[in-house]
GUTI-334948 format. One line per field, with one value per atom (N, C-alpha, C, CB): x, y, z; residue number from 1; atom name; chain. Coordinates in steps of 0.05 Angstrom, whole numbers. Each point is the difference from the previous one (the first is absolute). Glycine has a CB too. Example, Ala and Ser with C-alpha at 12.3 -4.5 7.8 and 13.67 -1.06 7.14 Angstrom:
east	(264, -18, 18, -38, 31, 16, -15, 24)
north	(-114, 24, 24, -23, 44, 24, 22, -13)
up	(156, 0, 0, 25, -39, 1, 14, -43)
pos	(1, 1, 1, 1, 2, 2, 2, 2)
site	(N, CA, C, CB, N, CA, C, CB)
unit	(A, A, A, A, A, A, A, A)
END
This chain:
east	(3836, -18, -16, 31, -57, -18, -1, -27, 23, -1, -28, 46, -67, -27, -16, 2, 10, -13, -2, 16, -38, -3, 21, -49, 59, 18, -15, 30, -18, -13, 4, 8, -28, 3, 10, -37, 28, 7, 8, -32, 51, 7, -24, 47, -66, -23, -18, 1, 4, -15, 11, -11, 34, 13, -17, 45, -50, -14, 15, -44, 36, 12, -7, -4, -20, -8, 17, -47, 53, 17, 28, -27, 38, 27, 0, 9, -29, -1, 0, -25, 9, -2, 27, -50, 61, 25, 24, -18, 19, 22, -5, 12, -37, -8, 8, 5, -12, 7, -22, 49, -47, -20, -7, -18, -2, -16, 14, -41, 37, 12, -20, 29, -22, -18, 1, 6, 18, 4, 25, -23, 25, 25, 3, -4, 29, 6, 13, 6, -8, 11, 18, -41, 66, 19, 12, 11, -12, 12, 30, -38, 51, 29, 14, -7, -8, 13, -18, 40, -31, -15, 20, -34, 23, 16, -14, 16, -8, -12, -29, 44, -51, -27, -12, 11, 1, -10, 5, 7, -20, 4, 4, -28, 45, 5, -7, 36, -48, -7, 7, -38, 47, 5, -25, 50, -59, -24, 10, -30, 24, 8, -26, 41, -40, -24, 1, -6, -17, -2, -20, 10, -1, -15, -16, 34, -57, -16, 12, -41, 28, 10, -6, -8, 26, -3, 26, -43, 44, 26, 9, -12, -5, 6, 11, -35, 48, 10, 21, -10, 15, 19, 22, -37, 47, 22, -9, 19, 0, -6, -7, 31, -17, -6, 5, 13, -25, 3, 1, -23, 31, -1, -22, 50, -67, -22, 8, -35, 35, 6, -25, 49, -57, -24, 7, -29, 11, 3, 1, -25, 37, 2, -27, 44, -46, -25, -2, 0, 22, 0, -12, 41, -62, -15, 17, -41, 59, 17, 19, -4, 17, 18, -14, 28, -52, -15, -8, -17, 8, -8, 23, -34, 58, 23, 7, 18, -20, 5, -19, 18, -44, -20, 5, -34, 38, 4, 24, -22, 43, 25, 0, 24, -45, -1, 18, -13, 24, 19, -12, 22, -46, -12, -7, -19, 9, -7, 25, -38, 60, 25, 10, 12, -14, 11, -17, 17, -43, -18, 5, -35, 38, 5, 27, -27, 47, 26, -3, 23, -37, -3, -18, 7, -26, -18, 12, -38, 53, 9, 29, -35, 53, 28, 13, 2, -10, 13, -3, -10, -13, -1, 20, -48, 58, 19, 27, -24)
north	(-676, 18, 15, 5, -4, 14, 30, -42, 57, 30, 11, 2, -19, 10, -3, -12, 6, -3, 28, -49, 56, 26, 4, 0, 24, 7, 0, 27, -38, 0, 28, -50, 60, 26, -4, 18, -40, -5, -29, 35, -42, -27, -17, 15, -3, -14, -11, 29, -18, -8, -26, 48, -57, -24, -25, 22, -37, -26, -22, 25, -49, -23, 3, -30, 39, 3, 21, -14, 36, 21, -11, 36, -50, -12, -19, 5, -23, -19, 14, -32, 54, 15, 14, 6, 7, 15, -18, 34, -57, -19, -20, 6, -7, -21, -27, 32, -36, -25, -8, 12, -35, -8, -29, 46, -55, 15, 6, -20, 43, 8, -5, 35, -53, -7, 20, -48, 59, 18, 16, -32, 55, 16, 15, 5, 3, 16, 26, -41, 61, 27, 9, 12, -4, 9, 26, -48, 69, 26, -4, 26, -15, -3, 27, -45, 67, 25, 22, -24, 49, 23, 19, -5, 20, 21, 26, -30, 51, 26, 1, 21, -35, 1, -27, 43, -65, -26, -19, 7, -30, -21, -26, 25, -43, -25, -23, 20, -41, -24, -25, 26, -46, -26, -17, 2, -12, -17, -28, 37, -55, -28, -16, 6, -22, -14, -30, 35, -47, -29, -8, -1, -15, -8, -25, 22, -24, -25, -18, 24, -46, -19, 11, -39, 33, 10, 5, 20, -20, 3, 29, -41, 60, 28, 15, -1, -13, 15, 20, -40, 59, 21, 4, 22, 2, 5, -4, 33, -40, -3, 26, -39, 61, 26, 22, -17, 40, 24, 24, -22, 45, 25, 17, -3, 13, 18, 28, -38, 56, 28, 17, -6, 20, 17, 28, -40, 58, 28, 1, 17, 4, 3, 3, 22, -33, 3, 28, -49, 64, 27, 19, -9, 22, 17, 21, -8, 21, 21, -11, 26, -49, -13, -9, -14, 2, -10, 23, -39, 61, 23, 11, 11, -11, 10, -19, 21, -47, -19, 3, -31, 34, 4, 26, -27, 49, 26, 3, 18, -32, 0, -20, 16, -33, -20, -24, 36, -39, -21, -28, 31, -35, -26, -7, 6, 13, -5, -8, 32, -18, -6, -28, 49, -56, -26, -23, 21, -18, -20, -2, 9, 14, -1, -13, 42, -38, -13, -30, 38, -49, -29, -11, 3, 13, -10, 2, 13, 9, 6, -6, 34, -28, -2, -26, 50, -58, -23, -25, 20, -25, -24, -1, -2, 24, 1, -10, 38)
up	(-1361, 13, -21, 38, -33, -19, 5, -4, -17, 3, -2, -19, 15, -3, 25, -48, 71, 25, 13, 5, 7, 13, 22, -11, 15, 21, 27, -32, 52, 27, 12, 6, 7, 14, 28, -28, 41, 28, 3, 16, 2, 4, 9, 11, 2, 10, -24, 42, -66, -23, -13, -8, 18, -11, 6, 6, -27, 2, -15, 4, 1, -15, -30, 41, -47, -28, -14, 12, 2, -12, -5, 23, -3, -4, -23, 49, -51, -22, -27, 30, -31, -26, -6, 7, 13, -4, -7, 32, -20, -4, -22, 48, -58, -19, 12, -40, 65, 14, 19, -3, 14, 19, -3, 1, 13, 19, 26, -21, 32, 26, 21, -21, 39, 23, 22, -12, 17, 22, -4, 31, -18, -1, 26, -50, 55, 24, -10, 30, -14, -7, 23, -27, 20, 19, -9, 13, 4, -7, -1, 22, -43, -3, -4, -19, 17, -4, -8, -12, 18, -9, -13, 37, -56, -13, 7, -38, 24, 6, -9, -4, -18, -10, -5, -21, 31, -5, 24, -50, 49, 20, -15, 35, -25, -13, 19, -29, 18, 15, -15, 21, -6, -13, 2, 12, -34, -2, -4, -19, 37, -2, -5, 30, -52, -9, 5, -34, 40, 1, -22, 51, -69, -23, 5, -29, 16, -1, -21, 15, -18, -21, -27, 31, -49, -27, -13, 12, -38, -15, -2, -25, 32, -5, 24, -34, 53, 24, -9, 30, -13, -8, 21, -25, 28, 19, 29, -33, 50, 28, 13, 1, -9, 12, -21, 46, -41, -16, 18, -40, 30, 15, -12, 11, 7, -7, 9, 3, -21, 6, -4, -13, 34, -1, 9, 9, -15, 9, 30, -41, 52, 28, 13, -6, 31, 15, 12, 10, -10, 10, -21, 28, -21, -19, -13, 27, -12, -12, -20, 42, -35, -19, -25, 39, -35, -23, -18, 28, -16, -16, -16, 34, -22, -14, -24, 43, -38, -22, -23, 34, -27, -21, -15, 27, -11, -12, -18, 40, -33, -17, -22, 40, -41, -21, 5, -31, 55, 6, -4, 32, -22, -1, -29, 45, -60, -28, -16, 4, 0, -14, 7, -1, 26, 8, -12, 43, -42, -12, -30, 35, -48, -29, -6, -5, 22, -4, 0, 22, -2, 1, -22, 50, -58, -21, -28, 29, -34, -27, -5, -1, 19, -5, 11, 1, 23, 13, -18, 45, -58, -16, -23, 12, -20, -23, 9, -20)
pos	(1, 1, 1, 1, 2, 2, 2, 2, 3, 3, 3, 3, 4, 4, 4, 4, 5, 5, 5, 5, 6, 6, 6, 6, 7, 7, 7, 7, 8, 8, 8, 8, 9, 9, 9, 9, 10, 10, 10, 10, 11, 11, 11, 11, 12, 12, 12, 12, 13, 13, 13, 13, 14, 14, 14, 14, 15, 15, 15, 15, 16, 16, 16, 16, 17, 17, 17, 17, 18, 18, 18, 18, 19, 19, 19, 19, 20, 20, 20, 20, 21, 21, 21, 21, 22, 22, 22, 22, 23, 23, 23, 23, 24, 24, 24, 24, 25, 25, 25, 25, 26, 26, 26, 26, 27, 27, 27, 27, 28, 28, 28, 28, 29, 29, 29, 29, 30, 30, 30, 30, 31, 31, 31, 31, 32, 32, 32, 32, 33, 33, 33, 33, 34, 34, 34, 34, 35, 35, 35, 35, 36, 36, 36, 36, 37, 37, 37, 37, 38, 38, 38, 38, 39, 39, 39, 39, 40, 40, 40, 40, 41, 41, 41, 41, 42, 42, 42, 42, 43, 43, 43, 43, 44, 44, 44, 44, 45, 45, 45, 45, 46, 46, 46, 46, 47, 47, 47, 47, 48, 48, 48, 48, 49, 49, 49, 49, 50, 50, 50, 50, 51, 51, 51, 51, 52, 52, 52, 52, 53, 53, 53, 53, 54, 54, 54, 54, 55, 55, 55, 55, 56, 56, 56, 56, 57, 57, 57, 57, 58, 58, 58, 58, 59, 59, 59, 59, 60, 60, 60, 60, 61, 61, 61, 61, 62, 62, 62, 62, 63, 63, 63, 63, 64, 64, 64, 64, 65, 65, 65, 65, 66, 66, 66, 66, 67, 67, 67, 67, 68, 68, 68, 68, 69, 69, 69, 69, 70, 70, 70, 70, 71, 71, 71, 71, 72, 72, 72, 72, 73, 73, 73, 73, 74, 74, 74, 74, 75, 75, 75, 75, 76, 76, 76, 76, 77, 77, 77, 77, 78, 78, 78, 78, 79, 79, 79, 79, 80, 80, 80, 80, 81, 81, 81, 81, 82, 82, 82, 82, 83, 83, 83, 83, 84, 84, 84, 84, 85, 85, 85, 85, 86, 86, 86, 86, 87, 87, 87, 87, 88, 88, 88, 88, 89, 89, 89, 89, 90, 90, 90, 90, 91, 91, 91, 91, 92, 92, 92, 92, 93, 93, 93, 93, 94, 94, 94, 94, 95, 95, 95, 95, 96, 96, 96, 96)
site	(N, CA, C, CB, N, CA, C, CB, N, CA, C, CB, N, CA, C, CB, N, CA, C, CB, N, CA, C, CB, N, CA, C, CB, N, CA, C, CB, N, CA, C, CB, N, CA, C, CB, N, CA, C, CB, N, CA, C, CB, N, CA, C, CB, N, CA, C, CB, N, CA, C, CB, N, CA, C, CB, N, CA, C, CB, N, CA, C, CB, N, CA, C, CB, N, CA, C, CB, N, CA, C, CB, N, CA, C, CB, N, CA, C, CB, N, CA, C, CB, N, CA, C, CB, N, CA, C, CB, N, CA, C, CB, N, CA, C, CB, N, CA, C, CB, N, CA, C, CB, N, CA, C, CB, N, CA, C, CB, N, CA, C, CB, N, CA, C, CB, N, CA, C, CB, N, CA, C, CB, N, CA, C, CB, N, CA, C, CB, N, CA, C, CB, N, CA, C, CB, N, CA, C, CB, N, CA, C, CB, N, CA, C, CB, N, CA, C, CB, N, CA, C, CB, N, CA, C, CB, N, CA, C, CB, N, CA, C, CB, N, CA, C, CB, N, CA, C, CB, N, CA, C, CB, N, CA, C, CB, N, CA, C, CB, N, CA, C, CB, N, CA, C, CB, N, CA, C, CB, N, CA, C, CB, N, CA, C, CB, N, CA, C, CB, N, CA, C, CB, N, CA, C, CB, N, CA, C, CB, N, CA, C, CB, N, CA, C, CB, N, CA, C, CB, N, CA, C, CB, N, CA, C, CB, N, CA, C, CB, N, CA, C, CB, N, CA, C, CB, N, CA, C, CB, N, CA, C, CB, N, CA, C, CB, N, CA, C, CB, N, CA, C, CB, N, CA, C, CB, N, CA, C, CB, N, CA, C, CB, N, CA, C, CB, N, CA, C, CB, N, CA, C, CB, N, CA, C, CB, N, CA, C, CB, N, CA, C, CB, N, CA, C, CB, N, CA, C, CB, N, CA, C, CB, N, CA, C, CB, N, CA, C, CB, N, CA, C, CB, N, CA, C, CB, N, CA, C, CB, N, CA, C, CB, N, CA, C, CB, N, CA, C, CB, N, CA, C, CB)
unit	(A, A, A, A, A, A, A, A, A, A, A, A, A, A, A, A, A, A, A, A, A, A, A, A, A, A, A, A, A, A, A, A, A, A, A, A, A, A, A, A, A, A, A, A, A, A, A, A, A, A, A, A, A, A, A, A, A, A, A, A, A, A, A, A, A, A, A, A, A, A, A, A, A, A, A, A, A, A, A, A, A, A, A, A, A, A, A, A, A, A, A, A, A, A, A, A, A, A, A, A, A, A, A, A, A, A, A, A, A, A, A, A, A, A, A, A, A, A, A, A, A, A, A, A, A, A, A, A, A, A, A, A, A, A, A, A, A, A, A, A, A, A, A, A, A, A, A, A, A, A, A, A, A, A, A, A, A, A, A, A, A, A, A, A, A, A, A, A, A, A, A, A, A, A, A, A, A, A, A, A, A, A, A, A, A, A, A, A, A, A, A, A, A, A, A, A, A, A, A, A, A, A, A, A, A, A, A, A, A, A, A, A, A, A, A, A, A, A, A, A, A, A, A, A, A, A, A, A, A, A, A, A, A, A, A, A, A, A, A, A, A, A, A, A, A, A, A, A, A, A, A, A, A, A, A, A, A, A, A, A, A, A, A, A, A, A, A, A, A, A, A, A, A, A, A, A, A, A, A, A, A, A, A, A, A, A, A, A, A, A, A, A, A, A, A, A, A, A, A, A, A, A, A, A, A, A, A, A, A, A, A, A, A, A, A, A, A, A, A, A, A, A, A, A, A, A, A, A, A, A, A, A, A, A, A, A, A, A, A, A, A, A, A, A, A, A, A, A, A, A, A, A, A, A, A, A, A, A, A, A, A, A, A, A, A, A, A, A, A, A, A, A, A, A, A, A, A, A, A, A, A, A, A, A)
END
């Protein structure tokens, strides 16, 4: 997984091109999105991908975690720096 790909603000912003860049895989012909859970300040979705022909295919599915669609929860997450800390963890510490 690459760490230089912009963070998605909304699940509606998800595209095949973003997935290809984030996963360093592809080409992705199509994908489906399924809600799998919510937390106090986030929402999780399973993304299942269908790849085109090519040697660079990637995982069959991944989990996409985004900020809550609830404005109050999202504001709390932003205000407390929760989202920033989580993104920094995955970008800076998880690869170690």
